[in-house]
C-alpha positions in Angstrom: -1.6 -12.8 13.6 0.1 -10.1 15.7 -2.4 -8.5 18.1 -0.4 -5.3 18.1 -0.5 -5.1 14.3 -1.1 -1.5 13.3 -3.7 -1.3 10.5 -4.4 1.7 8.3 -7.3 1.7 5.9 -7.8 4.0 2.9 -11.0 3.9 0.9 -11.0 5.0 -2.8 -13.7 5.2 -5.4 -12.3 5.1 -9.0 -13.3 4.9 -12.6 -11.6 3.3 -15.6 -9.6 6.5 -16.3 -7.9 6.6 -12.9 -7.8 2.8 -12.1 -4.1 2.5 -12.6 -2.6 5.9 -11.7 -4.4 6.4 -8.4 -3.5 3.0 -6.8 0.1 3.4 -8.2 0.4 6.8 -6.5 -1.1 5.6 -3.2 1.1 2.5 -3.1 4.2 4.7 -3.9 3.2 7.1 -1.2 2.8 4.4 1.4 6.3 3.0 0.5 7.8 6.5 0.6 6.6 6.9 4.2 7.6 3.4 5.3 10.9 2.6 3.6 13.8 3.3 5.9 16.8 2.9 3.5 18.2 5.6 1.2 15.1 6.5 -0.8 15.4 8.5 -4.0 12.2 10.4 -4.2 9.9 11.0 -7.2 6.5 12.5 -7.5 3.2 11.5 -9.1 0.8 14.2 -10.3 -2.7 12.8 -10.2 -5.7 15.1 -10.8 -3.6 18.1 -9.6 -2.5 16.3 -6.4 1.2 15.8 -5.9 1.9 12.4 -4.3 5.4 11.3 -3.1 6.9 8.2 -4.5 10.0 6.0 -4.5 12.3 6.0 -7.5 13.7 2.5 -7.2 13.5 -0.1 -10.0 12.6 -3.0 -7.7 9.8 -1.1 -5.9 8.5 0.4 -9.1 8.3 -3.1 -10.7 6.5 -4.5 -7.6 4.0 -1.7 -7.6 3.4 -1.9 -11.4 2.9 -5.7 -11.2 0.4 -5.5 -8.3 -1.6 -2.7 -9.9 -1.7 -4.6 -13.2 -2.9 -7.7 -11.4 -5.6 -5.6 -9.6 -6.7 -4.0 -12.9 -7.0 -7.3 -14.7 -8.9 -8.8 -11.8 -11.4 -5.9 -11.8 -11.7 -5.8 -15.6 -12.2 -9.5 -16.0 -14.5 -10.2 -13.0 -18.0 -9.2 -12.2 -16.9 -7.8 -8.9 -15.9 -4.1 -9.0 -14.5 -4.0 -5.5 -11.1 -5.0 -4.4 -8.2 -4.5 -1.9 -4.6 -3.9 -2.2 -2.9 -4.8 1.1 0.6 -3.7 1.9 2.2 -5.6 4.9 5.4 -4.7 6.5 7.0 -7.5 8.6 10.1 -8.1 10.7 12.2 -11.3 10.7 12.3 -12.9 14.0 14.0 -16.1 15.2 11.6 -19.0 15.2 12.1 -21.4 18.1 10.7 -24.8 18.8 9.2 -26.0 22.1 12.6 -26.4 23.7 13.8 -22.9 22.7 15.9 -24.4 19.9 16.4 -22.0 16.9 14.7 -23.5 13.9 15.0 -20.6 11.4 13.3 -17.2 10.8 9.6 -16.2 10.5 8.1 -13.0 9.3 6.0 -11.3 11.9 3.8 -8.4 10.5 4.0 -5.1 12.4 2.0 -2.8 10.1 -0.7 -3.3 7.4 -2.1 -0.8 5.0 -5.4 -1.8 3.4 -6.5 0.2 0.3 -10.1 -0.6 -0.4 -11.0 0.2 -4.0 -14.4 0.4 -5.7 -14.8 1.0 -9.4 -17.7 3.1 -10.7 -18.4 4.6 -14.0 -19.7 8.2 -13.7 -22.0 9.8 -16.2 -20.1 12.1 -18.6 -21.8 15.2 -17.1 -20.6 14.2 -13.6 -17.0 13.7 -14.7 -15.7 17.0 -13.2 -17.3 16.3 -9.8 -16.1 12.7 -9.8 -12.5 13.8 -10.5 -12.8 16.4 -7.7 -13.9 13.7 -5.3 -11.0 11.4 -6.3 -8.6 14.4 -5.8 -10.1 15.0 -2.4 -9.8 11.3 -1.5 -6.1 11.4 -2.5 -5.5 14.4 -0.2 -7.3 12.6 2.6 -5.2 9.5 2.0 -2.0 11.6 2.2 -3.2 13.1 5.4 -3.9 9.6 6.8 -0.4 8.6 5.8 1.3 11.6 7.4 -0.8 11.5 10.5 -0.2 7.8 11.1 3.5 7.7 10.4 4.2 10.7 12.6 1.8 9.6 15.4 3.1 7.8 18.5 1.3 4.6 17.4 2.8 4.8 14.0 6.3 5.4 15.3 6.2 2.7 18.0 4.9 0.1 15.5 8.3 0.2 13.7 10.6 -2.5 15.2 14.3 -1.9 15.7 16.2 -1.8 12.5 18.9 -4.5 12.8 19.7 -4.8 9.1 20.4 -1.5 7.3 21.2 -2.9 3.9 19.0 -2.1 0.9 16.1 0.2 0.6 14.0 -1.6 3.3 15.3 -3.5 6.3 11.9 -5.1 6.5 10.1 -7.6 4.2 7.3 -6.0 2.2 4.4 -8.0 0.8 1.7 -6.5 -1.4 -1.4 -8.6 -1.8 -4.2 -8.0 -4.3 -7.8 -9.2 -3.6 -10.8 -8.9 -5.8 -14.1 -10.2 -4.6 -12.3 -11.6 -1.5 -10.0 -13.8 -3.6 -6.3 -13.2 -3.6 -4.8 -12.8 -7.1 -1.2 -13.1 -8.3 
């Protein structure tokens, strides 16, 4: 693992009503701030919080698939905690002992860990619970903006050597529920 790997953590507490839309909005916002190709923007309105997103069929499908896997893992399991991990990597030449080129390897340069806990609030606490989720979304946006505009966030990004497509870097989204990777 890369010792210089920048890691950003976002903690979220959700309920069944927000279990799909909140992670979707968070993942789209992360991608919006870290895709370096031509990004067509879109927005997500979640509990009166406007989150930026990416209007790209491939990215939308990736996010939808991973959120669905996460939702099914939480629904079907006893564990109500999970993670969605977004890893950005760069392709580097892989060399053997004698400096002979033997292909490419993906070297991570940044990782976003979204820790999610599911809770079911009492009906009389619904308004306060929703306000807490909205506050968490605002904090998550602040974390994204602060990190991506910080010196550490900017220097984590490797040189862009391939400017084709929406992202010059490989993106991996992993889903873990109860410490077990799904999908």
